[in-house]
matplotlib code that plots the C-alpha trace (Angstrom):
import matplotlib.pyplot as plt

x = [0.0, 1.2, 1.3, 2.2, 4.2, 4.5, 7.0, 6.8, 9.8, 8.8, 9.2, 12.3, 13.0, 15.8, 17.5, 17.8, 19.1, 21.8, 22.7, 21.9, 21.6, 17.9, 16.6, 13.3, 11.3, 8.7, 8.5, 9.6, 6.8, 7.9, 8.2, 4.8, 3.3, 5.0, 3.5, 0.0, 0.4, 1.2, -1.7, -3.7, -0.8, -0.3, -1.6, -4.5, -3.9, -5.8, -3.8, -1.8, 1.0, 3.8, 7.0, 6.6, 8.8, 7.3, 8.6, 6.8, 3.6, 3.4, 4.1, 1.3, -1.0, -0.1, -0.7, -4.1, -3.4, -4.9, -2.1, -1.4, 1.9, 4.3, 7.2, 9.2, 9.2, 11.1, 14.1, 17.6, 18.5, 21.9, 22.3, 24.5, 25.0, 21.3, 20.9, 24.5, 25.8, 27.9, 30.8, 30.7, 30.9, 33.5, 35.7, 35.4, 35.3, 36.8, 37.7, 34.1, 32.6, 34.9, 33.9, 30.2, 30.5, 32.6, 31.1, 27.4, 27.4, 29.2, 27.3, 29.9, 27.1, 25.5, 22.3, 21.3, 23.8, 23.0, 22.4, 20.0, 18.1, 17.9, 16.7, 14.0, 12.7, 12.9, 10.7, 8.1, 8.3, 7.9, 4.8, 3.3, 3.8, 1.5, -1.3, -3.4, -3.6, -1.5, 0.0, 1.3, 3.6, 5.5, 8.9, 12.3, 15.0, 17.0, 13.9, 13.2, 16.8, 16.8, 13.6, 15.1, 18.3, 16.3, 13.7, 16.3, 18.6, 21.4, 24.6, 24.1, 26.8, 24.5, 22.5, 25.1, 24.6, 20.9, 19.6, 16.0, 14.7, 12.1, 8.5, 9.4, 7.6, 9.4, 7.3, 8.0, 5.7, 5.7, 6.0, 8.6, 11.7, 10.8, 10.3, 10.4, 11.3, 10.3, 12.5, 12.1, 9.0, 8.5, 5.3, 4.4, 1.2, -0.4, -1.1, -4.7]
y = [0.0, 3.5, 6.3, 9.9, 11.4, 15.2, 16.9, 20.7, 22.3, 24.8, 28.6, 30.4, 31.5, 33.4, 30.2, 28.9, 32.2, 32.0, 28.5, 27.0, 23.3, 22.4, 25.7, 25.4, 28.3, 30.6, 31.8, 35.4, 37.8, 37.9, 34.1, 33.6, 36.0, 34.1, 30.8, 32.4, 33.7, 30.2, 28.6, 28.0, 26.4, 23.2, 20.1, 18.3, 15.0, 12.2, 12.7, 15.6, 15.3, 17.4, 17.1, 18.1, 21.2, 24.6, 25.7, 22.8, 23.2, 27.0, 26.6, 24.0, 26.4, 29.3, 27.1, 26.3, 22.6, 20.5, 18.1, 15.1, 15.2, 12.5, 11.8, 10.1, 13.4, 15.1, 17.1, 15.6, 15.1, 16.8, 16.3, 18.7, 20.8, 21.8, 25.5, 26.2, 27.7, 25.5, 28.0, 27.9, 24.1, 23.9, 26.4, 24.3, 20.8, 20.7, 17.0, 16.1, 18.2, 16.5, 13.1, 14.0, 15.3, 12.3, 9.3, 8.6, 6.5, 9.1, 11.0, 13.0, 15.3, 12.5, 12.6, 10.8, 9.7, 10.5, 6.8, 6.7, 9.7, 8.2, 4.9, 6.6, 8.7, 5.7, 3.7, 6.4, 6.5, 2.8, 3.0, 5.5, 3.1, 0.6, 3.2, 4.2, 7.6, 10.5, 12.3, 15.8, 16.5, 19.6, 18.4, 20.0, 20.0, 17.3, 15.0, 15.8, 15.1, 11.8, 10.8, 11.4, 9.5, 6.6, 6.7, 6.6, 4.2, 6.8, 6.5, 8.2, 10.8, 12.1, 13.7, 16.5, 17.3, 18.0, 21.5, 22.0, 25.6, 26.9, 26.5, 24.1, 20.9, 17.6, 14.7, 11.0, 8.7, 5.0, 2.3, 1.1, 0.1, 2.0, 5.7, 8.5, 12.0, 15.5, 18.0, 21.5, 23.1, 26.5, 27.2, 30.7, 32.7, 32.2, 35.3, 36.2]
z = [0.0, -0.8, 1.7, 1.5, 4.4, 4.3, 6.6, 7.2, 8.8, 11.5, 11.2, 12.4, 15.9, 17.8, 19.0, 15.4, 14.1, 16.8, 15.7, 19.1, 19.6, 20.2, 18.8, 20.6, 22.0, 20.8, 17.2, 16.6, 15.4, 11.8, 11.5, 13.1, 10.6, 7.7, 9.0, 9.3, 5.8, 4.6, 6.4, 3.2, 1.4, 3.3, 1.6, 3.1, 4.8, 6.6, 9.7, 11.3, 13.7, 15.2, 17.1, 20.8, 20.6, 21.2, 17.8, 16.0, 18.0, 17.5, 13.8, 13.5, 15.3, 13.1, 10.0, 11.4, 11.9, 14.6, 15.4, 17.5, 19.4, 18.3, 20.7, 17.8, 16.0, 18.8, 17.8, 18.1, 21.8, 22.0, 25.8, 27.6, 24.5, 24.5, 24.4, 23.5, 20.2, 17.9, 18.1, 21.9, 22.0, 19.2, 21.2, 24.4, 23.0, 19.5, 19.6, 20.8, 18.0, 15.4, 16.7, 16.6, 13.1, 11.9, 13.6, 13.3, 16.5, 18.6, 21.3, 23.2, 24.4, 26.3, 24.2, 21.0, 18.4, 14.7, 14.1, 17.1, 15.7, 12.2, 13.7, 15.8, 12.9, 10.6, 13.0, 12.9, 9.1, 8.9, 11.1, 8.7, 5.9, 7.6, 7.6, 4.6, 3.1, 4.1, 7.1, 7.4, 10.3, 11.5, 12.5, 13.1, 10.4, 12.0, 11.9, 8.3, 7.4, 9.3, 7.5, 4.1, 5.0, 6.3, 3.5, 0.8, 2.6, 2.3, 4.2, 7.6, 6.7, 4.0, 6.9, 7.0, 3.3, 3.5, 4.1, 5.3, 5.1, 7.6, 6.4, 3.7, 2.7, 2.1, 0.8, 1.0, -0.9, -1.4, 1.3, 3.8, 2.0, -1.2, -0.8, -3.3, -2.0, -3.1, -1.2, 0.0, -1.5, 0.2, 2.0, 0.8, 0.6, -2.7, -4.9, -5.1]

ax = plt.figure().add_subplot(projection="3d")
ax.plot(x, y, z, "-o")
ax.set_aspect("equal")
plt.show()
């Protein structure tokens, strides 16, 4: 059976602009307005979900979506690095950052490894393949990237080569073990 999984990356916020690990928190005013303006552009789906972060939930709300919280769509758990900027961590722990970037099973921060993230998101994606129809979920960029890596059976290191813009739509269609991907369609207000 074929299923359509649509992942919307949440709107921007201050933590993300500052390149902080776990960029959760409220949306800034301009980003919330962009999300509200894009409310009519999201595809319809049989089911709606969201990662549990404030950023994802506020984006879903601004888009006018009634979502179910999905723990498996939580952003990447980066342990003790949570809330810090990448440049801060790299200055304090350059070897740990190099290990984290180079080894998909490394978790020097005490949180989730890249492989663990990809496995968790892959499990959620496989569960969607068992359901009929379509699902639209608001999920952080790391979750979207992990879904693409898992869905296309890419090497885990490909995660670092994927960019996911705020308020963009990534679609996976097919079934577990055979997914097609359509990347990065922007959600923008349609011209009248």
